[in-house]
C-alpha positions as a Markdown table, in Angstrom:
| # | Residue | x | y | z |
|---|---|---|---|---|
| 1 | Met | 0.0 | 0.0 | 0.0 |
| 2 | Ile | 1.3 | 3.5 | -1.0 |
| 3 | Arg | 0.7 | 6.5 | 1.2 |
| 4 | Lys | 1.2 | 10.2 | 0.6 |
| 5 | Phe | 1.7 | 13.0 | 3.1 |
| 6 | Thr | 1.8 | 16.8 | 2.6 |
| 7 | Ala | 1.9 | 19.8 | 4.8 |
| 8 | Asp | 2.6 | 23.6 | 4.7 |
| 9 | Asn | 6.2 | 22.5 | 4.2 |
| 10 | Ile | 8.4 | 19.5 | 4.1 |
| 11 | Phe | 12.0 | 19.3 | 5.5 |
| 12 | Asp | 13.8 | 16.5 | 3.7 |
| 13 | Gly | 16.8 | 16.3 | 5.9 |
| 14 | Asn | 18.8 | 18.9 | 4.1 |
| 15 | Lys | 16.4 | 21.7 | 3.2 |
| 16 | Phe | 12.7 | 22.8 | 2.9 |
| 17 | Thr | 11.1 | 21.6 | -0.3 |
| 18 | Gly | 8.5 | 24.3 | -0.2 |
| 19 | Ala | 4.7 | 24.0 | -0.4 |
| 20 | Gly | 3.1 | 21.8 | -3.0 |
| 21 | His | 5.2 | 18.7 | -2.4 |
| 22 | Ser | 4.2 | 15.4 | -0.9 |
| 23 | Ile | 6.1 | 12.5 | 0.7 |
| 24 | Val | 5.4 | 9.1 | -1.0 |
| 25 | Cys | 6.1 | 6.0 | 1.0 |
| 26 | Thr | 5.1 | 2.4 | 1.6 |
| 27 | Ser | 2.8 | 1.5 | 4.5 |
| 28 | Glu | 5.9 | 0.5 | 6.4 |
| 29 | Gly | 7.4 | 4.0 | 6.1 |
| 30 | Glu | 10.0 | 3.3 | 3.4 |
| 31 | Ile | 10.6 | 6.5 | 1.3 |
| 32 | Leu | 9.8 | 6.1 | -2.4 |
| 33 | Ala | 9.9 | 9.8 | -3.5 |
| 34 | Ile | 9.1 | 13.4 | -2.9 |
| 35 | Glu | 6.6 | 14.4 | -5.5 |
| 36 | Asn | 5.9 | 17.9 | -6.8 |
| 37 | Asn | 2.2 | 17.6 | -6.3 |
| 38 | Cys | -0.3 | 16.9 | -3.5 |
| 39 | Asp | -2.9 | 14.8 | -5.3 |
| 40 | Asn | -4.6 | 12.3 | -3.0 |
| 41 | Ala | -2.1 | 13.1 | -0.2 |
| 42 | Glu | -3.1 | 13.3 | 3.5 |
| 43 | Lys | -2.8 | 17.0 | 4.4 |
| 44 | Tyr | -1.6 | 18.6 | 7.6 |
| 45 | Asn | -0.8 | 22.0 | 9.1 |
| 46 | Gly | 2.8 | 22.3 | 10.0 |
| 47 | Ile | 6.2 | 20.9 | 8.8 |
| 48 | Ile | 6.8 | 17.3 | 7.9 |
| 49 | Ile | 10.2 | 16.1 | 9.1 |
| 50 | Pro | 12.3 | 12.9 | 9.4 |
| 51 | Gly | 12.6 | 11.4 | 12.9 |
| 52 | Phe | 14.9 | 13.1 | 15.4 |
| 53 | Ile | 18.3 | 11.8 | 16.4 |
| 54 | Asn | 19.4 | 12.3 | 20.0 |
| 55 | Cys | 23.2 | 12.1 | 19.8 |
| 56 | His | 23.9 | 12.3 | 23.6 |
| 57 | Cys | 21.9 | 10.8 | 26.4 |
| 58 | His | 22.3 | 8.9 | 29.7 |
| 59 | Leu | 19.3 | 6.6 | 30.0 |
| 60 | Glu | 20.8 | 4.9 | 33.1 |
| 61 | Leu | 20.6 | 8.2 | 35.0 |
| 62 | Ser | 16.8 | 8.5 | 34.5 |
| 63 | Asn | 16.1 | 8.1 | 38.2 |
| 64 | Leu | 18.0 | 11.3 | 39.1 |
| 65 | Lys | 15.4 | 13.6 | 37.6 |
| 66 | Ser | 15.1 | 16.7 | 39.9 |
| 67 | Gln | 17.6 | 15.2 | 42.4 |
| 68 | Ile | 20.4 | 17.6 | 41.7 |
| 69 | Lys | 20.2 | 21.4 | 42.1 |
| 70 | Thr | 20.6 | 23.6 | 39.1 |
| 71 | Gly | 23.5 | 26.0 | 38.7 |
| 72 | Thr | 26.0 | 24.0 | 40.9 |
| 73 | Gly | 28.8 | 23.9 | 38.3 |
| 74 | Leu | 30.2 | 20.8 | 36.8 |
| 75 | Val | 32.5 | 19.7 | 39.6 |
| 76 | Thr | 29.7 | 19.7 | 42.2 |
| 77 | Phe | 27.3 | 18.2 | 39.7 |
| 78 | Val | 29.7 | 15.2 | 38.9 |
| 79 | Gln | 30.1 | 14.6 | 42.7 |
| 80 | Glu | 26.3 | 14.7 | 43.2 |
| 81 | Val | 25.7 | 12.2 | 40.4 |
| 82 | Met | 28.3 | 9.8 | 41.9 |
| 83 | Lys | 26.8 | 10.2 | 45.4 |
| 84 | Asn | 23.2 | 9.7 | 44.3 |
| 85 | Arg | 23.2 | 7.3 | 41.4 |
| 86 | Ile | 21.6 | 3.9 | 41.9 |
| 87 | Ala | 20.6 | 1.2 | 39.4 |
| 88 | Cys | 17.8 | 2.3 | 37.2 |
| 89 | Gly | 14.9 | -0.2 | 37.0 |
| 90 | Glu | 13.6 | -1.4 | 33.6 |
| 91 | Glu | 10.1 | 0.1 | 34.2 |
| 92 | Leu | 11.6 | 3.6 | 34.5 |
| 93 | Met | 13.8 | 2.9 | 31.4 |
| 94 | Tyr | 10.7 | 1.9 | 29.5 |
| 95 | His | 8.8 | 5.1 | 30.4 |
| 96 | Thr | 11.9 | 7.2 | 29.6 |
| 97 | Ala | 12.4 | 5.6 | 26.3 |
| 98 | Gln | 8.7 | 5.8 | 25.4 |
| 99 | Ala | 8.8 | 9.5 | 26.2 |
| 100 | Met | 11.7 | 9.9 | 23.8 |
| 101 | Lys | 9.8 | 7.9 | 21.2 |
| 102 | Asp | 6.7 | 10.0 | 21.6 |
| 103 | Glu | 8.9 | 13.1 | 21.1 |
| 104 | Gly | 9.8 | 11.8 | 17.6 |
| 105 | Ile | 13.3 | 10.5 | 18.6 |
| 106 | Val | 14.2 | 7.4 | 16.5 |
| 107 | Ala | 17.8 | 6.9 | 17.5 |
| 108 | Val | 19.9 | 7.7 | 20.5 |
| 109 | Gly | 23.7 | 7.9 | 21.2 |
| 110 | Asp | 23.5 | 6.6 | 24.8 |
| 111 | Ile | 26.3 | 6.7 | 27.4 |
| 112 | Cys | 26.7 | 3.6 | 29.5 |
| 113 | Asn | 28.8 | 3.3 | 32.7 |
| 114 | Thr | 27.2 | 0.0 | 33.6 |
| 115 | Ser | 25.3 | -2.8 | 31.9 |
| 116 | Asp | 22.1 | -1.8 | 33.7 |
| 117 | Thr | 20.4 | -0.7 | 30.4 |
| 118 | Ala | 21.7 | -3.6 | 28.2 |
| 119 | Asn | 18.8 | -6.1 | 28.7 |
| 120 | Phe | 16.2 | -3.4 | 28.2 |
| 121 | Lys | 17.8 | -1.9 | 25.0 |
| 122 | Asn | 18.5 | -5.4 | 23.5 |
| 123 | Asn | 14.7 | -6.0 | 23.7 |
| 124 | Tyr | 13.2 | -2.6 | 23.1 |
| 125 | Pro | 12.1 | -2.2 | 19.4 |
| 126 | Gly | 11.1 | 1.5 | 19.4 |
| 127 | Ile | 14.5 | 3.2 | 19.1 |
| 128 | Leu | 17.9 | 2.4 | 17.6 |
| 129 | Trp | 20.7 | 2.7 | 20.1 |
| 130 | Arg | 24.4 | 3.5 | 19.6 |
| 131 | Asn | 25.8 | 2.5 | 23.0 |
| 132 | Phe | 28.9 | 4.3 | 24.2 |
| 133 | Val | 30.5 | 2.4 | 27.1 |
| 134 | Glu | 32.5 | 5.1 | 29.0 |
| 135 | Val | 36.0 | 4.4 | 30.2 |
| 136 | Ser | 37.5 | 6.6 | 32.9 |
| 137 | Gly | 40.6 | 6.5 | 35.1 |
| 138 | Phe | 43.1 | 9.4 | 35.5 |
| 139 | Val | 46.0 | 7.3 | 36.7 |
| 140 | Asp | 48.1 | 5.4 | 34.2 |
| 141 | Ala | 48.9 | 2.6 | 36.6 |
| 142 | Gly | 45.2 | 1.6 | 36.6 |
| 143 | Ala | 44.5 | 2.1 | 32.9 |
| 144 | Glu | 44.5 | -1.6 | 31.9 |
| 145 | Lys | 42.3 | -2.6 | 34.8 |
| 146 | Arg | 39.8 | 0.2 | 33.9 |
| 147 | Phe | 39.9 | -0.7 | 30.2 |
| 148 | Asn | 39.3 | -4.4 | 30.8 |
| 149 | Ala | 36.4 | -3.6 | 33.1 |
| 150 | Ala | 34.8 | -1.5 | 30.4 |
| 151 | Ile | 35.2 | -4.4 | 27.9 |
| 152 | Glu | 33.2 | -6.6 | 30.3 |
| 153 | Val | 30.4 | -4.0 | 30.4 |
| 154 | Ala | 30.4 | -3.7 | 26.6 |
| 155 | Arg | 29.9 | -7.5 | 26.2 |
| 156 | His | 26.3 | -7.2 | 27.6 |
| 157 | Phe | 25.2 | -4.9 | 24.7 |
| 158 | Gln | 24.4 | -5.9 | 21.1 |
| 159 | Asn | 26.0 | -2.7 | 19.8 |
| 160 | Ala | 28.6 | -1.0 | 21.9 |
| 161 | Tyr | 31.8 | 1.0 | 21.6 |
| 162 | Leu | 34.3 | 1.9 | 24.2 |
| 163 | Thr | 34.7 | 5.7 | 24.6 |
| 164 | Pro | 36.5 | 8.1 | 26.9 |
| 165 | His | 34.4 | 9.9 | 29.5 |
| 166 | Ser | 36.3 | 13.3 | 29.4 |
| 167 | Pro | 39.7 | 14.8 | 29.2 |
| 168 | Tyr | 39.8 | 15.3 | 33.0 |
| 169 | Ser | 39.0 | 11.7 | 33.8 |
| 170 | Val | 41.1 | 9.7 | 31.4 |
| 171 | Ser | 44.9 | 9.2 | 31.5 |
| 172 | Asp | 47.1 | 9.3 | 28.5 |
| 173 | Lys | 47.6 | 5.6 | 28.6 |
| 174 | Leu | 43.9 | 5.0 | 28.8 |
| 175 | Phe | 43.4 | 7.3 | 25.8 |
| 176 | Glu | 45.9 | 5.1 | 23.9 |
| 177 | Leu | 44.1 | 1.9 | 24.8 |
| 178 | Ile | 40.7 | 3.2 | 23.7 |
| 179 | Ser | 42.0 | 4.6 | 20.4 |
| 180 | Lys | 43.5 | 1.2 | 19.6 |
| 181 | Glu | 40.3 | -0.6 | 20.4 |
| 182 | Asn | 37.8 | 1.8 | 18.7 |
| 183 | Asn | 38.3 | 3.3 | 15.3 |
| 184 | Asn | 34.6 | 3.6 | 14.7 |
| 185 | Tyr | 32.4 | 5.8 | 16.9 |
| 186 | Ile | 33.7 | 8.0 | 19.7 |
| 187 | Ser | 31.7 | 10.3 | 22.1 |
| 188 | Ile | 33.4 | 12.4 | 24.7 |
| 189 | His | 32.4 | 15.2 | 27.1 |
| 190 | Asn | 34.4 | 18.2 | 26.1 |
| 191 | Gln | 35.0 | 21.6 | 27.8 |
| 192 | Glu | 31.7 | 21.4 | 29.7 |
| 193 | Ser | 33.2 | 23.7 | 32.3 |
| 194 | Glu | 35.9 | 26.3 | 32.2 |
| 195 | Glu | 37.5 | 24.5 | 35.1 |
| 196 | Glu | 38.5 | 21.8 | 32.6 |
| 197 | Asp | 40.8 | 24.1 | 30.8 |
| 198 | Ser | 42.0 | 25.7 | 34.0 |
| 199 | Phe | 43.2 | 22.3 | 35.0 |
| 200 | His | 44.9 | 21.4 | 31.7 |
| 201 | Val | 46.5 | 24.8 | 31.0 |
| 202 | His | 47.5 | 25.8 | 34.6 |
| 203 | Lys | 46.8 | 22.8 | 36.8 |
| 204 | Thr | 44.6 | 24.9 | 38.9 |
| 205 | Gly | 40.9 | 25.2 | 39.7 |
| 206 | Lys | 38.1 | 23.1 | 41.2 |
| 207 | Phe | 39.1 | 19.8 | 39.6 |
| 208 | Leu | 42.0 | 19.7 | 42.1 |
| 209 | Glu | 39.3 | 19.5 | 44.8 |
| 210 | Leu | 37.5 | 16.7 | 42.9 |
| 211 | Tyr | 40.6 | 14.6 | 42.7 |
| 212 | Lys | 41.4 | 15.1 | 46.4 |
| 213 | Asn | 37.9 | 14.1 | 47.4 |
| 214 | Leu | 38.2 | 11.0 | 45.2 |
| 215 | Gly | 41.6 | 10.1 | 46.6 |
| 216 | Ile | 43.2 | 10.4 | 43.2 |
| 217 | Asp | 47.0 | 11.2 | 43.1 |
| 218 | Ile | 47.6 | 13.6 | 40.2 |
| 219 | Ser | 51.1 | 14.5 | 41.2 |
| 220 | Lys | 52.5 | 13.1 | 37.9 |
| 221 | Phe | 50.1 | 15.2 | 35.7 |
| 222 | Glu | 51.8 | 18.1 | 34.1 |
| 223 | Lys | 50.0 | 21.2 | 32.8 |
| 224 | Ser | 50.2 | 21.4 | 29.0 |
| 225 | Asn | 49.6 | 25.2 | 28.4 |
| 226 | Gln | 46.9 | 24.1 | 26.0 |
| 227 | Ser | 43.2 | 23.6 | 26.3 |
| 228 | Ser | 41.9 | 20.1 | 26.8 |
| 229 | Ile | 40.7 | 19.5 | 23.3 |
| 230 | His | 44.3 | 19.5 | 22.2 |
| 231 | Arg | 45.0 | 16.6 | 24.5 |
| 232 | Trp | 42.3 | 14.2 | 23.4 |
| 233 | Leu | 41.3 | 14.9 | 19.8 |
| 234 | Pro | 44.6 | 13.7 | 18.2 |
| 235 | His | 44.0 | 10.3 | 19.6 |
| 236 | Phe | 41.0 | 9.8 | 17.4 |
| 237 | Lys | 42.0 | 11.1 | 14.0 |
| 238 | Lys | 41.4 | 7.7 | 12.4 |
| 239 | Ala | 37.9 | 7.1 | 13.9 |
| 240 | Lys | 35.0 | 7.0 | 11.6 |
| 241 | Ser | 33.0 | 9.5 | 13.7 |
| 242 | Val | 33.9 | 11.6 | 16.8 |
| 243 | Ile | 31.2 | 13.4 | 18.7 |
| 244 | Ser | 32.5 | 16.2 | 21.0 |
| 245 | Val | 29.7 | 16.8 | 23.5 |
| 246 | His | 28.8 | 20.1 | 25.3 |
| 247 | Asn | 31.7 | 22.3 | 24.2 |
| 248 | Thr | 30.2 | 25.1 | 26.4 |
| 249 | Phe | 33.6 | 26.7 | 26.9 |
| 250 | Thr | 35.2 | 25.9 | 23.5 |
| 251 | Ser | 37.0 | 28.9 | 22.2 |
| 252 | Ile | 37.4 | 30.1 | 18.6 |
| 253 | Glu | 41.0 | 29.0 | 18.7 |
| 254 | Asp | 39.9 | 25.5 | 19.8 |
| 255 | Ile | 37.4 | 25.4 | 16.9 |
| 256 | Glu | 40.1 | 26.4 | 14.4 |
| 257 | Phe | 42.3 | 23.6 | 15.7 |
| 258 | Ala | 39.5 | 21.1 | 15.5 |
| 259 | Leu | 38.6 | 22.0 | 11.9 |
| 260 | Ala | 41.4 | 19.8 | 10.6 |
| 261 | Tyr | 39.4 | 16.7 | 11.9 |
| 262 | Lys | 36.8 | 16.1 | 9.3 |
| 263 | Asn | 35.3 | 13.2 | 11.3 |
| 264 | Leu | 34.3 | 15.5 | 14.1 |
| 265 | Ser | 30.8 | 16.7 | 15.1 |
| 266 | Phe | 30.0 | 19.1 | 17.9 |
| 267 | Cys | 27.0 | 18.0 | 20.0 |
| 268 | Ile | 24.9 | 20.8 | 21.6 |
| 269 | Cys | 22.9 | 20.0 | 24.8 |
| 270 | Ile | 21.9 | 23.6 | 25.5 |
| 271 | Lys | 19.4 | 22.8 | 28.3 |
| 272 | Ala | 21.9 | 20.8 | 30.2 |
| 273 | Asn | 24.5 | 23.5 | 29.9 |
| 274 | Ile | 22.1 | 26.0 | 31.4 |
| 275 | Tyr | 21.0 | 23.5 | 34.1 |
| 276 | Ile | 24.6 | 22.8 | 35.3 |
| 277 | Glu | 26.7 | 25.9 | 34.5 |
| 278 | Asn | 24.0 | 28.4 | 33.6 |
| 279 | Lys | 25.9 | 29.0 | 30.3 |
| 280 | Ile | 25.0 | 28.6 | 26.6 |
| 281 | Pro | 27.4 | 26.9 | 24.1 |
| 282 | Pro | 29.1 | 29.0 | 21.4 |
| 283 | Ile | 26.7 | 28.1 | 18.6 |
| 284 | Asp | 27.5 | 31.3 | 16.6 |
| 285 | Ser | 31.2 | 30.5 | 16.6 |
| 286 | Leu | 30.6 | 26.9 | 15.5 |
| 287 | Arg | 28.3 | 28.0 | 12.7 |
| 288 | Asp | 30.6 | 30.7 | 11.5 |
| 289 | Ser | 33.5 | 28.2 | 11.3 |
| 290 | Gly | 31.4 | 25.7 | 9.3 |
| 291 | Cys | 31.5 | 23.0 | 12.0 |
| 292 | Lys | 29.1 | 20.0 | 11.8 |
| 293 | Ile | 26.6 | 20.4 | 14.6 |
| 294 | Val | 24.3 | 17.7 | 16.1 |
| 295 | Leu | 21.9 | 17.8 | 19.1 |
| 296 | Gly | 21.6 | 15.9 | 22.3 |
| 297 | Thr | 19.6 | 16.1 | 25.5 |
| 298 | Asp | 22.0 | 14.8 | 28.2 |
| 299 | Ser | 20.3 | 13.0 | 31.1 |
| 300 | Leu | 17.3 | 13.6 | 33.3 |
| 301 | Ala | 19.8 | 14.4 | 36.0 |
| 302 | Ser | 20.5 | 17.7 | 34.1 |
| 303 | Asn | 17.3 | 18.2 | 32.1 |
| 304 | Asn | 13.6 | 18.2 | 32.7 |
| 305 | Thr | 12.8 | 16.3 | 29.5 |
| 306 | Leu | 14.6 | 14.2 | 26.9 |
| 307 | Ser | 13.1 | 16.0 | 23.9 |
| 308 | Ile | 15.0 | 17.2 | 20.9 |
| 309 | Leu | 12.1 | 19.5 | 20.0 |
| 310 | Ser | 12.5 | 21.1 | 23.4 |
| 311 | Glu | 16.2 | 21.6 | 22.7 |
| 312 | Ile | 15.4 | 23.2 | 19.3 |
| 313 | Lys | 13.0 | 25.7 | 21.0 |
| 314 | Glu | 15.6 | 26.6 | 23.6 |
| 315 | Ile | 18.2 | 27.2 | 20.8 |
| 316 | Lys | 15.8 | 29.5 | 19.0 |
| 317 | Lys | 15.2 | 31.4 | 22.2 |
| 318 | His | 18.9 | 32.2 | 22.6 |
| 319 | Phe | 19.9 | 32.3 | 18.9 |
| 320 | Pro | 16.8 | 33.6 | 17.1 |
| 321 | Ala | 18.9 | 34.3 | 13.9 |
| 322 | Val | 19.6 | 30.7 | 13.3 |
| 323 | Pro | 17.2 | 29.4 | 10.7 |
| 324 | Ile | 14.9 | 26.5 | 11.6 |
| 325 | Glu | 15.9 | 24.8 | 8.4 |
| 326 | Glu | 19.5 | 24.6 | 9.7 |
| 327 | Ile | 18.6 | 23.5 | 13.2 |
| 328 | Leu | 16.4 | 20.7 | 11.8 |
| 329 | Gln | 19.4 | 19.5 | 9.8 |
| 330 | Trp | 21.4 | 19.2 | 13.0 |
| 331 | Ala | 18.6 | 17.3 | 14.6 |
| 332 | Thr | 18.1 | 14.8 | 11.7 |
| 333 | Lys | 20.6 | 14.2 | 8.9 |
| 334 | Asn | 23.7 | 15.4 | 10.8 |
| 335 | Gly | 22.8 | 13.2 | 13.8 |
| 336 | Ala | 22.2 | 10.1 | 11.7 |
| 337 | Glu | 25.5 | 10.5 | 10.0 |
| 338 | Ala | 27.4 | 11.1 | 13.3 |
| 339 | Leu | 25.9 | 7.9 | 14.8 |
| 340 | Gly | 26.2 | 5.9 | 11.6 |
| 341 | Phe | 22.5 | 5.2 | 11.0 |
| 342 | Glu | 22.3 | 5.2 | 7.2 |
| 343 | Thr | 18.6 | 4.5 | 6.9 |
| 344 | Leu | 17.7 | 7.5 | 9.1 |
| 345 | Gly | 17.9 | 11.3 | 9.0 |
| 346 | Ser | 16.5 | 12.2 | 5.6 |
| 347 | Phe | 13.7 | 11.4 | 3.1 |
| 348 | Ser | 16.1 | 9.9 | 0.5 |
| 349 | Gly | 14.6 | 7.0 | -1.4 |
| 350 | Gly | 14.9 | 3.6 | 0.3 |
| 351 | Lys | 15.3 | 5.1 | 3.8 |
| 352 | Lys | 12.9 | 4.5 | 6.7 |
| 353 | Pro | 13.6 | 7.6 | 8.9 |
| 354 | Gly | 10.2 | 7.9 | 10.4 |
| 355 | Ile | 7.7 | 10.5 | 9.2 |
| 356 | Tyr | 6.7 | 13.2 | 11.7 |
| 357 | Leu | 4.8 | 16.4 | 11.8 |
| 358 | Leu | 5.7 | 19.6 | 13.7 |
| 359 | Gln | 2.2 | 20.7 | 14.3 |
| 360 | Asn | 1.4 | 24.3 | 13.2 |
| 361 | Ala | 5.1 | 25.1 | 12.7 |
| 362 | Lys | 6.1 | 27.5 | 9.9 |
| 363 | Asp | 9.3 | 27.9 | 7.8 |
| 364 | Asp | 11.0 | 29.9 | 10.5 |
| 365 | Phe | 8.7 | 29.7 | 13.5 |
| 366 | Ile | 8.1 | 26.9 | 15.9 |
| 367 | Pro | 5.5 | 28.0 | 18.5 |
| 368 | Glu | 6.1 | 27.2 | 22.1 |
| 369 | Glu | 3.0 | 25.0 | 22.1 |
| 370 | Cys | 4.2 | 23.1 | 19.0 |
| 371 | Lys | 4.0 | 19.3 | 19.4 |
| 372 | Ile | 5.2 | 16.4 | 17.3 |
| 373 | Leu | 2.9 | 13.9 | 15.7 |
| 374 | Lys | 4.0 | 10.6 | 14.2 |
| 375 | Leu | 2.5 | 10.1 | 10.8 |
| 376 | Ile | 4.1 | 6.7 | 10.1 |
């Protein structure tokens, strides 16, 4: 059975097609074509889009919603997560995943510190998962032990890649082990706090307090006089795709350095940045430099909802000059490419990206009350 959909506009993953077009697909949602007519098409008010891609999430932290105060700063936030986290039950995972699915999210790049979410994801059909098993350990002497423990976690998942947590929690030796193991998909928390660069450049700041509280001896760490992105990015020049997450304090000089890495995407989680640091990421600088941008939600520990649509609305609030057409590309095609989901992200023939409607949205206006509706 063939179905056709039309609306005020269609976003095909790259651009708006303009009015007067319709999506042609099978009853299973496989894209056949975009036609330059609307005969016999189901008509809607709003913008038809492919399903959203959430490039950064922590499903296993879903039980920390509203448990951590806003505006604490990253160092305090990290310590609160460590203090308060407990195993997340499958019922809560289900409700969290269903909420993402209802918000039009069809694929997630999910961070895993444990195997708690493995059984659920291996049996949940509603979303495609790219599982990033985080490795951390800032002392070289413990690198192999930490690395091997992460391998054991990864074995529980059907689809998992070892990835470094952040520049401030991974030793040089551990970076080397990860880069040798994984030349495919990398996701790393980068420059989420200015304290990260204070530590790397000057060996000063609040991270010294964190290491002391955790009993970590950093006496052998030497300041580099360079920001943290210079330390970790060269390890992954051969990776298929690298996602640098947050980037709240990434400078123009950092961006210029990173432009040499064509496999790199910058993931924006604007609501989490506001929640933790009360700061917004340098979206204008990233755009002006031609960087590839994708979107994420972070976790319910740092956000009130795991909704890419909510992230888009927040971006427009702070960056009204950024066209909706461009942000939608970050949320669909760019995200699918960064996570390696070839059948998602656009309305190219043969793909099954999901077909959704942004109700009552216009070419450059998404009303606050706008909701997303699944068409097929």
